[in-house]
N, CA, C and O atoms as a DFTB+ gen file, in Angstrom:
244 C
 N C O
     1  1     -22.067      25.735      17.916
     2  2     -21.602      25.003      16.747
     3  2     -22.696      24.988      15.689
     4  3     -23.885      24.992      16.009
     5  1     -22.294      24.970      14.459
     6  2     -23.252      24.947      13.352
     7  2     -23.819      23.551      13.182
     8  3     -23.099      22.558      13.291
     9  1     -25.115      23.482      12.914
    10  2     -25.799      22.214      12.686
    11  2     -26.459      22.245      11.321
    12  3     -26.948      23.291      10.893
    13  1     -26.479      21.115      10.632
    14  2     -27.150      21.096       9.342
    15  2     -28.661      21.274       9.522
    16  3     -29.260      20.734      10.451
    17  1     -29.253      22.040       8.615
    18  2     -30.696      22.272       8.684
    19  2     -31.472      21.054       8.190
    20  3     -32.570      20.768       8.668
    21  1     -30.887      20.339       7.225
    22  2     -31.516      19.152       6.676
    23  2     -30.496      18.014       6.646
    24  3     -29.287      18.239       6.590
    25  1     -31.015      16.792       6.685
    26  2     -30.163      15.610       6.584
    27  2     -29.584      15.527       5.176
    28  3     -30.299      15.714       4.191
    29  1     -28.283      15.245       5.087
    30  2     -27.638      15.062       3.781
    31  2     -28.052      13.704       3.227
    32  3     -27.901      12.681       3.896
    33  1     -28.574      13.698       2.006
    34  2     -29.052      12.450       1.411
    35  2     -27.883      11.532       1.061
    36  3     -26.741      11.969       0.922
    37  1     -28.200      10.268       0.924
    38  2     -27.165       9.290       0.567
    39  2     -26.583       9.592      -0.802
    40  3     -25.382       9.426      -1.017
    41  1     -27.420      10.031      -1.726
    42  2     -26.946      10.347      -3.076
    43  2     -25.972      11.513      -3.049
    44  3     -24.915      11.463      -3.678
    45  1     -26.335      12.570      -2.315
    46  2     -25.465      13.746      -2.234
    47  2     -24.148      13.405      -1.545
    48  3     -23.084      13.853      -1.973
    49  1     -24.220      12.620      -0.486
    50  2     -23.019      12.182       0.221
    51  2     -22.116      11.370      -0.698
    52  3     -20.908      11.601      -0.743
    53  1     -22.698      10.413      -1.435
    54  2     -21.917       9.552      -2.313
    55  2     -21.321      10.314      -3.486
    56  3     -20.229       9.979      -3.945
    57  1     -22.027      11.345      -3.987
    58  2     -21.480      12.161      -5.081
    59  2     -20.218      12.892      -4.618
    60  3     -19.273      13.062      -5.388
    61  1     -20.211      13.317      -3.366
    62  2     -19.034      14.003      -2.824
    63  2     -17.853      13.041      -2.692
    64  3     -16.698      13.443      -2.836
    65  1     -18.146      11.786      -2.420
    66  2     -17.095      10.796      -2.196
    67  2     -16.582      10.126      -3.472
    68  3     -15.686       9.286      -3.398
    69  1     -17.120      10.472      -4.623
    70  2     -16.696       9.821      -5.860
    71  2     -15.248      10.142      -6.221
    72  3     -14.619       9.398      -6.974
    73  1     -14.721      11.227      -5.697
    74  2     -13.360      11.626      -6.048
    75  2     -12.312      10.906      -5.215
    76  3     -11.124      10.958      -5.533
    77  1     -12.735      10.242      -4.163
    78  2     -11.811       9.504      -3.310
    79  2     -11.745       8.080      -3.839
    80  3     -12.707       7.321      -3.722
    81  1     -10.627       7.728      -4.409
    82  2     -10.485       6.407      -5.013
    83  2      -9.209       5.745      -4.489
    84  3      -8.216       6.412      -4.201
    85  1      -9.261       4.450      -4.378
    86  2      -8.082       3.693      -3.987
    87  2      -7.142       3.598      -5.187
    88  3      -7.588       3.381      -6.314
    89  1      -5.865       3.758      -4.946
    90  2      -4.885       3.653      -6.019
    91  2      -4.036       2.402      -5.811
    92  3      -3.897       1.908      -4.692
    93  1      -3.481       1.908      -6.893
    94  2      -2.623       0.734      -6.802
    95  2      -1.317       1.123      -6.102
    96  3      -0.758       2.179      -6.397
    97  1      -0.820       0.289      -5.178
    98  2       0.446       0.588      -4.526
    99  2       1.606       0.453      -5.518
   100  3       1.533      -0.324      -6.471
   101  1       2.666       1.212      -5.283
   102  2       3.834       1.167      -6.153
   103  2       4.554      -0.160      -5.958
   104  3       4.867      -0.550      -4.833
   105  1       4.808      -0.834      -7.045
   106  2       5.410      -2.163      -7.045
   107  2       6.778      -2.060      -7.701
   108  3       6.899      -1.467      -8.772
   109  1       7.810      -2.623      -7.083
   110  2       9.173      -2.545      -7.603
   111  2       9.751      -3.928      -7.815
   112  3       9.287      -4.906      -7.229
   113  1      10.773      -4.003      -8.663
   114  2      11.522      -5.234      -8.903
   115  2      12.903      -5.064      -8.298
   116  3      13.598      -4.088      -8.583
   117  1      13.303      -6.018      -7.459
   118  2      14.615      -5.972      -6.812
   119  2      15.700      -6.268      -7.845
   120  3      15.574      -7.215      -8.621
   121  1      16.751      -5.475      -7.858
   122  2      17.857      -5.680      -8.808
   123  2      18.706      -6.890      -8.416
   124  3      19.301      -7.536      -9.278
   125  1      18.763      -7.196      -7.126
   126  2      19.575      -8.318      -6.649
   127  2      18.890      -9.666      -6.889
   128  3      19.504     -10.603      -7.397
   129  1      17.596      -9.750      -6.511
   130  2      16.906     -11.031      -6.558
   131  2      15.959     -11.175      -7.736
   132  3      15.618     -12.293      -8.121
   133  1      15.531     -10.066      -8.310
   134  2      14.586     -10.111      -9.415
   135  2      13.144     -10.316      -8.977
   136  3      12.262     -10.511      -9.813
   137  1      12.902     -10.272      -7.685
   138  2      11.557     -10.465      -7.137
   139  2      10.817      -9.138      -7.067
   140  3      11.422      -8.085      -6.865
   141  1       9.502      -9.201      -7.236
   142  2       8.668      -8.020      -7.075
   143  2       8.332      -7.818      -5.606
   144  3       8.181      -8.787      -4.861
   145  1       8.213      -6.549      -5.184
   146  2       7.895      -6.247      -3.787
   147  2       7.298      -4.850      -3.690
   148  3       7.418      -4.041      -4.610
   149  1       6.650      -4.582      -2.554
   150  2       6.143      -3.251      -2.285
   151  2       7.291      -2.347      -1.878
   152  3       8.223      -2.777      -1.197
   153  1       7.218      -1.083      -2.301
   154  2       8.287      -0.139      -1.962
   155  2       8.269       0.178      -0.477
   156  3       7.212       0.178       0.153
   157  1       9.439       0.446       0.079
   158  2       9.629       0.807       1.484
   159  2       9.177      -0.290       2.433
   160  3       8.772      -0.015       3.563
   161  1       9.246      -1.538       1.970
   162  2       8.893      -2.674       2.800
   163  2       9.966      -3.751       2.662
   164  3      10.531      -3.936       1.584
   165  1      10.241      -4.452       3.745
   166  2      11.136      -5.609       3.676
   167  2      10.364      -6.761       3.047
   168  3       9.139      -6.821       3.150
   169  1      11.081      -7.682       2.392
   170  2      10.414      -8.790       1.704
   171  2      11.278     -10.040       1.788
   172  3      12.503      -9.965       1.886
   173  1      10.606     -11.203       1.747
   174  2      11.279     -12.500       1.840
   175  2      11.483     -13.099       0.455
   176  3      10.594     -13.042      -0.394
   177  1      12.656     -13.669       0.238
   178  2      12.959     -14.435      -0.966
   179  2      13.676     -15.695      -0.507
   180  3      14.782     -15.622       0.028
   181  1      13.053     -16.853      -0.713
   182  2      13.612     -18.143      -0.298
   183  2      13.977     -18.160       1.188
   184  3      14.984     -18.759       1.566
   185  1      13.184     -17.521       2.022
   186  2      13.422     -17.511       3.459
   187  2      14.356     -16.409       3.929
   188  3      14.444     -16.154       5.130
   189  1      15.056     -15.748       3.013
   190  2      15.946     -14.650       3.373
   191  2      15.174     -13.340       3.356
   192  3      14.332     -13.124       2.485
   193  1      15.457     -12.470       4.310
   194  2      14.784     -11.182       4.413
   195  2      15.649     -10.110       3.759
   196  3      16.811      -9.932       4.127
   197  1      15.074      -9.390       2.780
   198  2      15.776      -8.332       2.053
   199  2      15.098      -6.989       2.271
   200  3      13.887      -6.924       2.480
   201  1      15.874      -5.926       2.221
   202  2      15.352      -4.565       2.230
   203  2      16.289      -3.697       1.415
   204  3      17.493      -3.663       1.666
   205  1      15.735      -2.998       0.439
   206  2      16.491      -2.122      -0.465
   207  2      17.637      -2.873      -1.154
   208  3      18.718      -2.318      -1.350
   209  1      17.395      -4.130      -1.517
   210  2      18.375      -4.916      -2.246
   211  2      19.478      -5.506      -1.392
   212  3      20.392      -6.137      -1.920
   213  1      19.413      -5.315      -0.087
   214  2      20.445      -5.830       0.810
   215  2      19.857      -6.950       1.673
   216  3      18.705      -6.885       2.100
   217  1      20.667      -7.965       1.914
   218  2      20.257      -9.091       2.752
   219  2      20.302      -8.651       4.218
   220  3      21.349      -8.245       4.724
   221  1      19.158      -8.737       4.884
   222  2      19.102      -8.357       6.298
   223  2      19.246      -9.573       7.217
   224  3      20.061      -9.571       8.140
   225  1      18.442     -10.612       6.953
   226  2      18.459     -11.808       7.787
   227  2      18.518     -13.014       6.875
   228  3      17.688     -13.180       5.981
   229  1      19.517     -13.858       7.116
   230  2      19.669     -15.059       6.304
   231  2      18.844     -16.187       6.895
   232  3      18.697     -16.283       8.113
   233  1      18.301     -17.043       6.030
   234  2      17.455     -18.142       6.472
   235  2      18.286     -19.180       7.216
   236  3      19.448     -19.415       6.885
   237  1      17.674     -19.800       8.229
   238  2      18.320     -20.887       8.977
   239  2      17.976     -22.200       8.305
   240  3      16.832     -22.647       8.389
   241  1      18.919     -22.821       7.651
   242  2      18.683     -24.101       6.970
   243  2      19.383     -25.222       7.666
   244  3      19.294     -26.371       7.231
């Protein structure tokens, strides 16, 4: 296996990693409830569980 001849410096390592950046997750507004939520995730509104604008589980009141 190939081995590095010299240790990679912290500066050189960090320069390579500058292109890797965290991006903001896509945020959507539900047409049924008007609430904001993460895409492809179920979300709660007033105790009710929704996914893709459809009621999945109703709250027990």
